[in-house]
N, C-alpha and C positions, 0 to 999 in steps of 0.2 A: 504494500500500500504506500503510494507516494503522497507527498504533500504538495498541493497545487495552489499557487497564488493566482486568482482570477482577476488580475489587474496588470496594466502596462505601466503603472506609475513607478518611476524610479525611486521615489520617496518610500512607497510601501514596500518595494523590494528591499531597500536598504534596512528598513525597520523590521521586517520579518526576519532578516538576517541576524538581528539581535537575539531572536528566539532560537533559530536553527539555521545553519548554512545549507541544509539538505532540503531544498524545495525546487520546484519547476514553475516557471511563469507560463500561464495559458490564458491569453486575453479573451474575454467574452466578446462575441459579436452581437450580443443581445441589444435590442432596441431599448434605450433608456428613457422611456416616457412614463410619466405618472400623472395622476390626477392633481391639477394645480391647487385644489382645495385641501390637500393633505397638509398636516402640520409638518414642520421641518423634521421632527423625529420620525414620523410615519413615512416621510419622503425618503430619508436615508435608509430606513429599514426596507422599504419597497425596492429601491434601486439596488441595494447590495444583494437582495434576494434574487432579483432578475438576473444580475450578472453571475451570481454563484450557482443558481439552478441551471443556467445555460451550460456552464462548464461541467457541473456535476452530472448532467445527462450524458455528456461525452466521456466522462471519467468516473463511472459509478463505483469503481473499486478503490478510489482514492479519497483522500481528505482534501476538501476544497475550501478555501478562504476567499471571501470577496468583501470589499468595503466601498463605501461612498461617503463623501464629505460635502456639506453645504455650510454656508455662512448665512445667518438670519438676524434681522433687526426689524423691529416694529412689525412682525408677522410677515415680512417680505424675505423670500429666499434669494440670495445673491449667488449665482453660479459663476462660471468662468466668463470674463468679459470678451466680447467679440472683437473689440477694437480699442484704441487709445481713449477715445471719447467716453466709451462705456466704462473703462477702467477708472478714468478720472472721476466720473459721476459716482461710481461705487465708493471710491475713497473719500470723496466729499461727504457722502452719506454717513460713512463710518467715523469721520473725523470728530474727535472729542467725545465719543460715545462708547458705550459698552455693548458689544454684540455677542451672539452665541455661535459657537462652531459645533456642529453635530456630525458625528461619524457613525454610520450604521455598519454593522459587521454581520456577515452570514457565514456560518461554518457548517459543512455537511460531511458526515463520515459514517460509513457503514449503515446507511439508512436512518441515521439520527441527524438532527440539525439543531443548531443554536443560533438565535438571532438576538442582537442587543444593539443599543446605541450608547454612546458617550456624549456628554455635553460639557463644553468648556466655555467660560465667559472670558472675553478678551476686551480690554479697554485700550482705546487709541488716544494718543495725544491729540490736541487740536492741530490740524495740519494746514499749512499755508498752501496757496495755489502753486507756489514755487516748489515746495517740498513734494507735492503730489506730482507735478510735472517731471521733476527729477527722477522720482521713483518709477513713474510710468516709462520714462525714456530708457530705463535699464532693460526693459522687455520682460522682467520677472513676473508682472501681474497676469500675463496672458494665459497661462495654463493653471491658474489657481482660483479656487472658489473665493469670492469676495475680493478678488484682484490684489491679493498679497500673499507672500510666503513668509511665515514667521521664522523659518529656518534660514532665510537669506537676508537680503537688504531690507525686507519688510519688517524685520526685528526692530529697525530704527523708528517705526511708527507706533510700536506697542508700549503703552505705559505699564500694563500689568495683565496677568492672567489669573483666573481662579479655576483650577481643574488640571487636567492632564495636558501637559505641553505637547506630547506626541499625538494626542487627539487633534490638536490644531494643525499639526503637520499632515495629518490624514490617516493615522493608524495608531490607535491606542494600544501600545505594545503590551503593557502589563495585563490589561483586561483580555486581550486576545490570547495571551499565553494561558491564562487561567481557563478561559472558555475552551481552548484547544485541548487542554488536559481533561476537562470535563467530558467533552464529546467523544474523545478517543479513549476514555477510561484510564488515563495515565496519571492519576492523582496519588 
C-alpha cells in the first residue's frame, strides 16, 4: 500500500515530506466546482473530497491524501487571483484586518476515510498602495489563495496568526499526521 498525495502543490509536497519521505504525487483531474452558498469550511471539505475521491478511485489499494485551502473574510471566499488587479483588490480587502484560512483534508485508506478542516486566523498590517504594488510585482500572489504566501515575501504583510502556521501554508502537518495514523491504524 503506497501513500499518495493528490495535489500538485509544491508546498504540500514539501510539508508531507515532514511526515514521511515515502509518498507519490498523483494530481487529481477532478472538476473543482462547489456550491457558492457553502461556508468556507464546507467548501474546503467538499473540494478536498472531490480531489481525493478522484485519485482514490484510480488507486483503491493505496492511502490517498488530498487538501484544499481558501482565505475568507466577511463571508467572502478569496481564491487565487486571476491577474494583478484582482491580487491588489484582495490585498486591499485584507489590509489591516483579520481573516480566516481554512484547509480541508481528505484521507482515504482501505475503505475508510477521514475528513476534517483546520482554521487559522491571520491579521495583516495596514498596507499602503505602494506596499501592495511591490508585493504584487514579485509575482508571488498569483498561485495563492487570498493573493499571498505566508511562507514567502507575504510574511512581511502579516502582523500575527492564531492557529496552525502550516495550515496557512496549505497543509496542517500535525493534524494530518494524527489523522493518517488514525485511518491507517498506526496509533
